Steps between C-alpha positions, in 0.01 A plus 500: 500500500782742588668440167176556311415823682854628462487429129172693472644798684807505277278487192306798629824684567613434145162611364481825694867603518556837338754529222640795312303458181393859444446591139785688339381851409520619143778755465527768234779655298478802731541276806829378353616851411431613854608192693810374319855627470472578131811544281425873498526504881781254557787696344486802733517545877312778676721752679285806575157658446396863526122510498395863456124559488219747560180369653173682433209394725257723307501274194674191653796519265874453523752664268876472510800290415719219621873499443638146479871437550627150423815295463545286191554130569500395134512720187151566361288775348137428596376566853163418662318746725153439641210743535137398520216675315336743530835652597707561189849605401544846346860456389826327594844658470864404536767769499241747374395285203145377458480122483264282306296234671212260440229407745391142563216517752658618828858470370694757300799382296743787458756514219817663628719717269788255513595165645555551872848388606563243774592636847406857405226707661231671294186702567165542332226742604136403455239776486149381570160589639135415529227404741602185690230251605323557828525208740159349567619308806838626619750359565378171347406653167771723362450863421503848645281597791356848453311584818435795727549521874207583728565872447478471122872529429679272248610164641682298234713188484640237264449124542625271226619162631390220269394710204841669506670836529468556124137579576612855588864542392724356225755251629659162459200332657642167609602396849843361412672834444508803733670837470786553743351837595218730398390862512126562520391858422129568536334835441194529722233771481459773756378385839639148496844342523641187342662227707695234310778251569838586648609833645375844405792680334333832425172671415456740207236772531317616189317824423162328473529379859591143408811330632734232366627251758824318420540165678819300461520124550860390551428125504371259235120515475247281322255669266178442689656636819534846342219729614358851502259615772340842526305667777502793738735309726620563852849370567669372813807288555709305747826305505536128556833385642546187296766245421665729242464815708236774495216438253278797415128422511272754332122502504263681266131502596190708439518796734182416687636150571825621652427412863361158412809434290740600776336241723456219246839538335678421825484147365760589234789486747359178644489358146854607419631355825329165437590471134861606544522224762359235267609618155802723553543874446232699321620478137474869405664713769631735230145577384333498842160358593172676423137422578261697280122525533312418179135459394521120481606220737875513445796359307868412537650789304871499579603756766154653447260245651141609447236484771121505504395271787293771671729514804368171634666179608434188300401507135252789493417399856474125428722219624594288199600212727185496715724443803503849651869545426426674170360795695831558677649679200407720206502256209603754236790644700638154574424312178585770246817593688602133508518525122801729535695181566302261280395667171716811509831364629455146364291526183375221276631490143163381371157563651441124491721503811298767679476268804851621588341840563171397653579174678791638699315825571184325618729294723659821630169587667541204736867583561400850607273336758777257595737786581254712698249249640675163501523179305153373594338816363700459179405135457133557582481782248662323204295185561188714524553627146467146358126548465582746220689242292306379195742238362352575159801536270874482569681792659750513213355669192593479132839624390562746220141627469460732802276253684519453875366197683226447755412752769609221733848648455412707808384269775591162357841652439510620861398161636755328279772717653359444849520125431859538384579674828381187681722281283803716574408457869747768606368856521843659515595319181167591338556866578847486347360336188247782454763766564737317266242509221486879510877527517578241232242636253534865601344728236468213252233356274475126553328180390312251713777251431759731654290536815437125517868418455601749767253362752604143425865590546446691824267244658722210398206321338396437142175697498417447132208265570382724784474797264349290223226402744414844631579723202416284199220274624163585651477202735569524872722204594310249711663305781315169499547273802347205681559321826505126440675205663696722743630709213447852380506470121528826305569651160439813291206513262378775263861586430739546211742217415794495738332709770681415824439787742572414864215576737464536875225307672400433859432153640314546829648855504855370449682669212611266219648583160396285204662486157213380283511432128225379267578144614375354824737505797433411862593569862505190716367443852217753473191407702160505335368770735780749420377849416660635183516869415692681226664829590250758365782729392557270202270586210386144434184294518460184707296184458469238771424163343496316831192282536418401853 
């Protein structure tokens, strides 16, 4: 009877186990132009941008230019720049000469006057303008946000992750290449100021009452992290004494929110203290840290983190973990600032690997709690977010077509990393691994494989099957066990071939480590009344096949 019932259960498991069989989307020519390193991109390396624009809230337009400086890696004469309609290019020049170009959807292929010579630096200047799309659901749908504050004054912001920076300015719109530095000059109308990335170098005053704000970014920056925000801002600042010395922290908020901001933004120093502990020094001391109020929820713009969480703890006042711990911190301050380490310091080369940004940053929320409220708070929180995991499609997206994976990259990614922490089983070592990541890949664009290899090397384990399971498969590994004939028999089910993750269990509250594979193994001398429990900090399922 036991054999029959066990066979039935295994058949049901096979029938209902979830596999990664999602339909492959249909990709277009434009997807390839946007998402791949085309020959017209590959031969040149970004060195510097100067984005110089005027923003007009009256008709929702942008006019200006972008100077692009690049180093030649391989001689060539055709260069790709991206700009999405309805924005359009007016002209392109090099050394004062107008250049010819052809448009292919969102890509412009520019014919240069001569073959560009290897190792030399060149510049082109792109003059453009138009009315960029308005975001219908910022920051999830890309576009500009043209709003007014409660006093009727302009309140504007950019938000372009996903759809891309070329939505509002011409650039090399691919994640793999970043300029080494950038100047952002924004002319704002009378009554409002612009706040962008980096440090404010100077402000030009114009006869019509408008002002041009020049912000310089001295570190590499990814395209979607570039921003422009306009409002009648109040400004206050403080200094954080961090691992690399004094870090300037500047805050720009609507004037009538100043007192609320001074209270709520006290969490910034708490965040910096926690994240420098876990991840190493803030990656952009030279550019400072800014928190800028905007008319949407918020985004991880480098050195210019945007904020719209209504000065409440949680996510607009809600605890995403349903444990209570999510109300101990302002979600936007903590999460979006965590991206300074994962997204802005370590950046994916292809958006298919966006989990590197979102998985580590979602995990950073629990590490903030760990630092300030203890390990139990951290563990409770990250486990509480599991209810938000869909396990619909794999976390890894499709390469070369600008396609990210499942939204599970957030909290499945976080629980994967929390599980890895249990495997390491040494919190000091785990902290050094996280700090080492930010040091080893400092200001770099990376692939998933690089991150996987680094973690395997530093943990001393081959984690390839571990990552295949959690990043490339939708199934949650199932620890199947049964007590029979004074044995605890166990194995992994719903797993990729070769999956061999060790797991901690408790037998009558006594800690035991198992090393299951897909094949049955057994512990001897286990009584039939033994209570078996799997450590809940492992993101796994369990199935007890014991029949009494």
